[in-house]
C-alpha positions in Angstrom: 25.3 53.3 -16.5 27.1 52.3 -13.3 26.0 49.6 -11.0 25.4 50.8 -7.4 27.6 49.1 -4.9 26.0 47.3 -2.0 26.0 49.3 1.3 28.0 48.4 4.4 24.8 48.8 6.4 23.0 46.2 4.3 25.8 43.7 4.9 25.8 44.5 8.6 22.1 43.8 8.7 22.5 40.4 7.1 25.3 39.5 9.6 23.4 40.8 12.6 20.2 39.3 11.4 21.8 35.9 11.1 23.2 36.1 14.6 20.2 37.7 16.4 17.3 35.4 16.5 15.0 33.4 18.8 18.1 31.6 20.0 18.9 34.6 22.2 16.0 33.5 24.4 18.1 30.5 25.5 21.0 32.6 26.6 19.7 33.7 30.1 19.0 30.0 30.8 22.4 28.8 29.9 24.0 31.8 31.6 22.2 31.2 34.9 25.2 29.5 36.5 27.8 32.2 35.7 25.3 35.1 36.0 25.5 38.7 34.8 29.2 39.9 35.2 30.6 36.7 33.7 28.0 36.7 31.0 29.1 40.2 29.8 32.7 39.0 29.8 31.9 35.8 27.8 30.0 37.9 25.3 32.9 40.3 24.7 35.3 37.3 24.4 33.1 35.6 22.0 32.7 38.7 19.9 36.4 39.2 19.7 37.2 35.6 18.5 34.2 35.3 16.2 35.2 38.5 14.4 38.7 37.2 14.0 37.6 33.8 12.6 35.2 35.5 10.2 38.1 37.7 8.9 40.2 34.6 8.5 37.6 33.1 6.2 37.4 36.4 4.4 41.2 36.5 3.9 41.2 33.1 2.2 38.0 33.6 0.3 39.2 36.8 -1.4 42.0 34.9 -3.0 39.5 32.8 -4.9 36.8 33.5 -7.6 33.5 35.0 -6.5 31.1 32.3 -5.6 33.6 30.0 -4.0 32.3 28.6 -0.8 33.7 26.6 2.2 33.9 23.4 0.2 36.3 24.9 -2.3 38.3 26.9 0.2 38.8 24.0 2.7 39.5 21.4 0.0 42.2 23.5 -1.6 43.9 24.5 1.6 43.4 21.5 4.0 42.8 18.5 1.9 40.1 15.8 1.4 39.6 14.7 5.0 39.2 18.2 6.4 36.7 18.9 3.5 34.6 16.0 4.7 34.7 17.1 8.3 34.0 20.7 7.4 31.2 19.7 5.1 29.4 17.6 7.6 29.8 20.3 10.3 28.5 23.1 8.1 25.6 21.0 6.9 24.7 19.9 10.4 24.8 23.3 11.9 22.9 25.1 9.2 20.3 22.4 8.7 19.7 22.0 12.4 19.4 25.8 12.8 16.9 26.0 9.9 15.0 23.1 11.5 14.9 25.1 14.8 13.7 28.2 13.1 10.9 26.3 11.2 9.9 24.7 14.5 10.0 28.0 16.4 8.1 29.9 13.7 5.3 27.4 13.8 4.8 28.0 17.5 5.0 31.8 17.1 2.6 32.0 14.1 0.2 29.5 15.6 0.0 31.4 18.9 -0.4 34.8 17.2 -3.2 33.6 14.9 -5.1 32.1 17.8 -4.6 35.0 20.3 -5.2 37.9 17.9 -7.6 36.5 15.2 -9.1 33.4 16.8 -7.8 31.4 13.9 -6.7 27.8 14.6 -3.8 26.6 12.5 -1.8 23.4 13.2 1.8 24.2 14.2 3.1 22.0 11.4 1.1 23.9 8.8 2.2 27.3 10.2 5.8 26.2 10.0 5.3 25.0 6.4 3.8 28.4 5.4 6.8 30.2 7.0 9.4 28.0 5.3 7.8 28.3 1.8 7.5 32.1 1.9 11.0 32.8 3.2 12.7 30.1 1.2 11.4 31.9 -1.9 13.1 35.1 -0.6 16.5 33.3 -0.4 15.9 31.7 -3.8 15.4 35.2 -5.2 18.9 36.2 -4.1 21.2 38.1 -1.6 19.8 41.5 -2.6 16.3 40.4 -1.5 17.7 39.0 1.7 19.5 42.3 2.3 16.4 44.5 1.8 14.1 42.3 3.9 16.7 41.8 6.6 17.2 45.6 6.9 13.5 46.2 7.3 13.1 43.4 9.8 16.1 44.4 11.8 14.6 47.9 12.2 11.4 46.2 13.4 13.4 44.1 15.8 15.1 47.2 17.2 11.7 48.8 17.8 9.9 45.8 19.3 12.8 44.7 21.5 13.3 48.3 22.7 9.6 48.6 23.6 9.5 45.2 25.3 12.6 45.8 27.3 11.3 49.2 28.5 8.9 47.3 30.7 11.8 45.0 31.9 14.3 47.7 32.5 11.8 49.7 34.7 11.8 46.9 37.3 15.4 45.9 37.3 16.8 44.8 40.7 20.5 45.6 41.2 21.0 42.8 43.8 19.6 40.4 41.2 22.5 41.3 38.9 25.4 41.5 41.2 24.4 39.8 44.5 22.4 36.8 43.4 21.2 34.2 45.8 22.7 30.7 45.8 26.3 29.6 45.2 29.0 32.3 45.1 31.3 30.7 42.6 30.3 31.5 39.1 33.3 31.4 36.8 33.3 27.6 36.2 29.8 27.8 34.6 31.2 30.1 32.0 32.6 27.1 30.2 29.2 25.5 30.0 27.8 28.6 28.2 30.6 28.9 25.6 29.0 26.6 22.9 25.7 28.5 23.1 27.3 31.9 22.8 29.5 30.7 20.0 26.4 29.6 18.1 24.6 32.8 18.9 27.5 34.9 17.3 27.9 32.5 14.4 27.0 33.8 10.9 30.2 32.6 9.1 28.5 30.7 6.4 27.5 34.0 5.0 31.0 35.3 4.5 31.4 33.7 1.0 28.0 35.1 0.2 29.4 38.6 1.1 32.3 38.1 -1.2 29.9 37.2 -4.0 27.7 40.2 -3.1 30.4 42.9 -2.7 33.0 41.5 -5.1 36.7 40.6 -4.5 37.5 44.3 -4.2 35.2 44.8 -1.2 37.4 43.3 1.6 37.4 46.5 3.7 33.7 47.0 3.3 33.0 43.4 4.3 35.2 43.7 7.4 33.4 46.8 8.4 30.0 45.2 7.8 31.0 42.2 9.9 32.3 44.5 12.7 29.1 46.6 12.8 27.0 43.4 12.7 29.0 42.0 15.7 28.6 45.2 17.7 24.8 45.4 17.0 24.5 41.8 18.1 26.5 42.4 21.3 24.3 45.4 22.2 21.1 43.4 21.6 22.3 40.5 23.7 23.7 42.7 26.5 20.4 44.7 26.9 18.4 41.4 26.8 20.5 39.8 29.5 20.3 43.0 31.6 16.5 43.0 31.4 16.0 39.3 32.1 18.6 38.8 34.8 17.6 42.0 36.5 14.1 40.7 36.9 14.4 37.0 37.5 16.4 35.9 40.6 19.2 33.5 39.9 17.7 30.8 42.2 14.4 30.9 40.3 16.0 29.4 37.2 15.7 26.1 39.0 12.1 26.0 37.7 13.5 25.6 34.2 14.4 22.0 35.0 10.7 21.2 35.7 9.3 23.2 32.8 8.2 21.4 29.6 9.4 24.4 27.5 12.2 26.6 28.8 11.3 29.4 26.4 7.7 29.5 27.4 8.8 29.5 31.1 11.0 32.4 30.4 8.3 34.5 28.8 5.8 33.7 31.5 8.2 34.4 34.3 9.5 37.8 33.4 7.5 40.7 34.8 5.7 42.0 31.6 2.2 43.3 31.0 0.1 41.5 28.2 0.9 44.4 25.8 4.6 44.0 26.3 4.3 40.2 26.0 2.6 40.7 22.6 5.3 43.1 21.5 8.0 40.6 22.6 6.3 37.9 20.5 6.5 40.1 17.5 10.2 40.5 18.2 10.5 36.7 18.4 8.9 36.4 14.9 11.1 39.1 13.4 14.2 37.5 15.0 13.3 34.0 13.6 12.8 35.4 10.1 16.1 37.3 9.9 18.0 34.3 11.3 16.3 31.9 8.8 17.1 34.2 5.9 20.8 34.6 6.9 21.4 30.9 7.7 19.4 29.9 4.6 21.5 32.2 2.3 24.7 30.7 3.7 23.5 27.1 3.3 22.0 27.9 -0.1 25.4 29.2 -1.5 27.2 26.3 0.1 25.0 23.7 -1.5 25.2 25.5 -4.9 29.0 25.4 -4.8 29.1 21.8 -3.5 26.7 20.5 -6.1 27.9 22.8 -8.9 24.4 24.1 -9.7 24.4 27.2 -11.9 22.8 30.5 -11.1 19.9 30.1 -13.5 16.3 29.9 -12.2 16.3 26.1 -12.6 19.7 25.8 -10.9 18.6 27.9 -8.0 15.4 25.9 -7.7 17.5 22.7 -7.4 19.6 24.3 -4.7 16.5 25.5 -2.9 15.0 22.0 -2.8 18.1 20.5 -1.2 18.5 23.4 1.2 15.0 23.9 2.6 13.0 20.7 2.2 14.9 18.5 4.8 14.7 21.1 7.7 11.1 21.9 6.8 10.1 18.3 7.0 11.9 17.9 10.4 10.3 21.1 11.7 6.9 19.8 10.9 7.4 16.3 12.1 9.7 16.8 15.2 8.3 19.7 17.2 9.8 21.1 20.4 13.5 20.6 19.6 14.5 24.2 19.5 16.7 24.4 22.6 18.3 21.0 22.0 19.1 22.0 18.4 20.8 25.2 19.5 22.9 23.3 22.0 24.1 20.6 19.6 24.9 23.2 17.0 27.5 24.7 19.3 29.9 21.7 19.0 29.9 21.6 15.2 29.9 25.4 14.9 33.1 25.4 16.9 34.6 23.1 14.3 33.7 24.8 11.1 33.4 28.4 12.1 36.4 28.7 14.4 38.8 25.7 14.3 38.9 25.1 10.6 39.1 28.9 9.6 42.2 29.1 11.9 43.8 26.0 10.3 42.8 27.2 6.8 44.3 30.6 7.0 47.6 29.2 8.5 47.8 26.8 5.5 46.9 29.5 3.0 49.5 31.9 4.3 52.2 29.2 4.1 51.2 28.4 0.5 51.1 32.0 -0.5 54.6 32.6 0.9 55.7 36.2 0.4 52.9 37.1 -1.9 50.9 40.1 -0.7 47.4 39.1 0.2 44.3 40.9 -1.2 43.1 41.2 2.4 44.6 40.2 5.8 42.8 39.3 9.0 43.7 41.3 12.0 45.8 40.0 14.9 49.0 38.9 13.2 50.4 35.4 12.7 49.6 34.2 16.2 45.9 35.0 16.2 44.8 31.9 14.2 46.4 29.7 16.8 44.5 31.6 19.6 41.3 31.3 17.6 41.8 27.5 17.3 42.4 27.2 21.1 39.2 29.1 21.7 37.3 26.8 19.4 38.7 23.6 21.0 37.8 24.9 24.5 34.2 25.6 23.3 33.9 22.1 21.7 35.3 20.3 24.8 32.9 22.3 27.0 30.0 21.0 25.0 31.2 17.4 25.3 31.5 17.9 29.1 28.0 19.2 29.2 26.6 16.2 27.3 28.7 13.5 28.9 28.8 14.7 32.5 25.5 16.7 32.5 27.7 19.7 33.5 25.3 22.5 32.8 24.4 26.0 33.8 21.9 24.8 36.4 24.2 22.5 38.3 24.7 25.2 40.9 21.1 24.6 41.9 21.4 20.9 42.4 20.8 19.6 45.9 
């Protein structure tokens, strides 16, 4: 009997499912300064560099045994200090994203039960139920995540398509290309970089792909990543078109006075109650797929870091360390979704962009003239360009936090 090889589509669904999530609801808010044309440009730029950085991780990873994760790769190529920095960055980003998804799922589930079934459930309890169910899916393995992510991605396509049908019917072209307010948009693109970088980040799953496809599957993994990137780009592009075509740029000033930017966004767009309900279903599917992708990446990272075996007991130990901290935070610190996504951008720039570029440079020097199993696209100069992109994104985040230089400054009196 022969073992069936994993499909490219399944891997693409894991990659896209990790990237596409409830975090996309923050993108119109952080893009309000640069608006639609620059938003599309930044999305294309981000897709290009994040595809390259993922391939750089893949190039290094395929030279190591299956199951090797970032801890092993960085330590062997960049040394002890870089390992500490990378480990802290990976852990922070993935833990903070899992926290955000537990927090967001609590709101979605609580609202759905109340509105549709008149069942009252505390938000903390709803988040706990969500975390327990889908943590068990990750504990079961990458194949389970593959199957469920594929089904949920199809559901996401359908629900988002239906919800956007209502938005696209009422698009105003002047809203997109002749917005009211200030006429200089480009400078605000820098403020959005960390958010888009986070929204296109799935890189912790690359070692999981190597484990899933095997060391002979480099080309299939590259194709799966590329398809996942394109799917994500399409999702985000249509979403931004629908939102920005309906909400005037100047109206985003109201976000500053709103207690919850996501709630404001959903209440401001021109949708009927039916379409709003469908959009809420999309939000739930998006949160689940992102939780599964991020959870799988962190799960394999923790297993490699702590040297837990792949037995049921070993995987249970890994699951406890992976999922209990963000679940507790999600239950005890509600309302931190947007803040979490923003801070994740700085650390995502370090471990998913800067360190992969540095790592592949060091790995190629160490390998010398030895032919690699797989080589990232772009030639020898691409890793340096990737590093520069990551540094700019990280500095942009610091400017936002230190000087309050954000997407809504164009509306300040």
